[in-house]
C-alpha positions as CSV (number, residue, x, y, z in Angstrom):
1,X,52.0,-19.3,26.8
2,X,52.9,-16.5,24.2
3,X,48.9,-15.7,24.3
4,X,48.8,-15.4,28.0
5,X,51.4,-12.9,28.2
6,X,50.0,-10.9,25.1
7,X,46.7,-11.0,27.2
8,X,47.7,-10.0,30.7
9,X,49.9,-7.4,28.7
10,X,46.7,-6.3,27.1
11,X,44.8,-6.0,30.0
12,X,47.2,-4.2,32.2
13,X,47.5,-1.4,29.5
14,X,43.6,-1.3,29.2
15,X,43.9,-0.5,33.1
16,X,46.5,1.9,32.6
17,X,45.1,3.8,29.7
18,X,41.1,3.7,31.7
19,X,42.7,5.1,34.7
20,X,44.7,8.2,32.6
21,X,41.4,8.9,31.2
22,X,39.9,9.4,34.5
23,X,39.0,12.5,35.7
24,X,41.1,13.8,38.7
25,X,39.0,14.9,41.7
26,X,40.1,18.2,42.7
27,X,42.1,18.8,45.9
28,X,39.9,20.1,48.6
29,X,40.6,23.1,50.2
30,X,41.4,23.1,53.8
31,X,38.7,24.1,56.0
32,X,39.0,27.8,56.8
33,X,39.7,28.2,60.2
34,X,36.9,30.7,61.6
35,X,38.7,32.6,64.0
36,X,36.5,33.5,67.1
37,X,36.6,37.3,68.8
38,X,36.4,37.2,72.3
39,X,34.3,39.7,73.8
40,X,36.8,42.4,75.3
41,X,34.9,44.0,78.1
42,X,37.2,46.2,80.1
43,X,36.4,47.1,84.2
44,X,38.8,48.8,86.5
45,X,39.4,51.6,88.8
46,X,41.5,55.0,88.4
47,X,42.7,57.7,90.6
48,X,43.3,61.5,89.5
49,X,45.0,64.3,91.0
50,X,44.3,67.6,89.8
51,X,45.0,71.1,89.9
52,X,42.6,73.9,89.9
53,X,42.0,76.8,87.8
54,X,40.3,80.0,88.6
55,X,37.9,80.6,90.8
56,X,38.4,77.4,92.9
57,X,42.2,77.3,92.6
58,X,42.6,80.8,94.3
59,X,40.9,78.9,97.4
60,X,41.4,75.6,96.8
61,X,44.5,74.5,95.1
62,X,43.9,70.5,93.8
63,X,41.4,68.2,93.5
64,X,41.5,64.3,94.2
65,X,39.5,61.4,93.4
66,X,39.0,58.3,92.1
67,X,36.5,55.8,90.5
68,X,35.3,53.3,88.7
69,X,35.7,52.5,84.5
70,X,34.0,50.6,82.5
71,X,34.6,50.0,78.8
72,X,31.9,47.0,77.4
73,X,32.4,45.2,74.5
74,X,29.3,46.2,72.9
75,X,30.4,49.6,72.6
76,X,33.3,49.0,70.4
77,X,32.7,51.0,67.1
78,X,35.9,49.9,65.5
79,X,39.4,48.4,66.3
80,X,40.7,51.9,67.5
81,X,38.0,53.5,68.8
82,X,35.3,52.6,71.4
83,X,33.2,54.2,74.5
84,X,33.1,53.8,78.1
85,X,32.0,55.1,81.3
86,X,33.4,56.8,84.1
87,X,31.6,57.2,87.7
88,X,34.1,59.0,90.2
89,X,34.2,61.0,93.3
90,X,36.6,63.6,93.7
91,X,37.4,66.3,96.3
92,X,38.9,69.4,96.9
93,X,39.7,71.1,100.4
94,X,41.0,74.2,101.4
95,X,39.1,77.5,102.6
96,X,36.2,76.0,100.7
97,X,34.8,72.4,100.5
98,X,33.9,70.9,97.0
99,X,32.6,67.5,96.5
100,X,32.1,66.5,92.9
101,X,30.1,63.1,92.1
102,X,30.9,62.5,88.2
103,X,29.4,60.3,85.3
104,X,31.0,60.8,82.3
105,X,30.4,58.8,78.7
106,X,33.3,59.0,76.9
107,X,34.5,58.2,73.6
108,X,38.1,56.7,73.0
109,X,40.6,56.3,70.4
110,X,43.7,54.5,70.5
111,X,46.7,54.3,68.0
112,X,49.2,51.7,68.3
113,X,52.6,53.1,67.0
114,X,55.1,51.0,64.3
115,X,53.3,47.8,65.8
116,X,54.9,47.8,68.8
117,X,52.7,46.9,71.8
118,X,54.4,49.1,74.3
119,X,53.9,52.1,72.1
120,X,50.1,52.4,72.3
121,X,48.6,56.0,72.9
122,X,44.9,57.0,73.5
123,X,42.6,60.0,73.8
124,X,39.6,60.4,75.6
125,X,36.8,62.8,74.8
126,X,33.8,62.8,77.4
127,X,30.7,64.3,78.2
128,X,28.5,64.0,81.5
129,X,27.1,65.9,84.3
130,X,28.8,66.5,87.6
131,X,26.7,66.7,91.0
132,X,28.6,69.4,93.0
133,X,28.7,70.2,96.6
134,X,29.9,73.6,97.8
135,X,30.4,74.5,101.6
136,X,32.5,77.5,102.8
137,X,31.5,78.9,106.5
138,X,27.9,78.7,106.7
139,X,27.2,78.8,102.9
140,X,26.2,75.5,101.1
141,X,25.3,75.3,97.4
142,X,24.3,71.7,95.7
143,X,23.6,71.4,92.3
144,X,24.2,69.0,88.8
145,X,26.2,70.9,86.2
146,X,27.1,69.9,82.9
147,X,30.9,68.8,82.6
148,X,33.2,67.9,79.9
149,X,36.6,65.5,80.0
150,X,39.5,65.2,78.2
151,X,42.2,62.7,78.4
152,X,45.6,61.8,76.6
153,X,47.8,58.9,77.5
154,X,49.8,56.0,77.3
155,X,48.2,52.3,78.0
156,X,51.7,50.4,76.3
157,X,51.7,48.4,80.3
158,X,49.8,44.9,79.6
159,X,50.3,41.9,81.3
160,X,48.0,38.9,80.9
161,X,44.0,40.5,81.0
162,X,45.5,43.5,82.6
163,X,46.1,47.1,81.1
164,X,47.5,50.2,83.4
165,X,47.0,53.5,81.6
166,X,48.7,56.9,82.7
167,X,47.1,60.0,81.1
168,X,47.3,64.0,81.4
169,X,43.6,64.4,82.3
170,X,41.2,67.9,82.1
171,X,37.9,68.6,83.4
172,X,35.7,71.3,82.6
173,X,32.5,71.5,84.9
174,X,29.8,74.4,83.7
175,X,28.1,76.1,86.4
176,X,25.3,78.8,85.9
177,X,27.6,82.0,85.8
178,X,31.0,80.0,86.1
179,X,33.0,77.4,84.6
180,X,35.5,75.4,86.7
181,X,38.2,73.5,85.4
182,X,40.9,71.4,86.4
183,X,43.9,69.0,84.9
184,X,46.4,66.8,86.2
185,X,47.5,63.5,86.4
186,X,44.9,60.0,85.9
187,X,45.9,56.7,86.7
188,X,43.7,53.4,85.5
189,X,44.1,50.0,86.4
190,X,41.6,48.0,83.7
191,X,40.9,44.2,83.9
192,X,39.6,42.6,80.8
193,X,37.1,39.7,81.1
C-alpha cells in the first residue's frame, strides 16, 4: 500500500511540475472598438434682415430675404472647419426696388469654448455671385455681380439632429462703379441627415 501511495504522490508531483513548466498563454487584448463615424450632412433654411449702407441705404433702408443652406459632409476639412453653400433671395424696397439672387460658397470655422455644447460659436467667410435686378421709375438694370459674405454667430441651441444658428452677417456686392453693402441679423435652422 505504501508503494501505491508513493506512486500517486510521485505522479501528482510530476503533473504539477509539468504544468508549472508550461508557458502561460498571453492574454488576448480585448478587440479594439472601431468607432464608425457617421456622415454629418446639414441642410436647412435661413432668413436675414439687413440694413443697407450707401448708396442703396439712402433710398432703401433695409433688405430682407431667405434661402437654403447646405453643408455636405464631404466638404468637411477638419473637426473645426467645413465648407457650405447658400442659395438665397433678398429684396429691398423703398424708393427703388432691388431684387438679389445670391449663390455663396463659404468656409466655416467653429469653436466650442470650455467643452460646453452651449458655448459653440462660428464664423463664415464666403464668396459668390449675386444676380441683381434694380428698378426705379422707368429705369431697369440687371446683372451678375461678385459678392463677399461674412458672418459670426452662435450655434449652441441643439436638439436631436437639429441646430439653430443666430449670427451677425455682412454682404458686399461689387458692381462696375459702385459697391453695395448691407449688414444685420441672420437666423438659420439646420437638420443633420
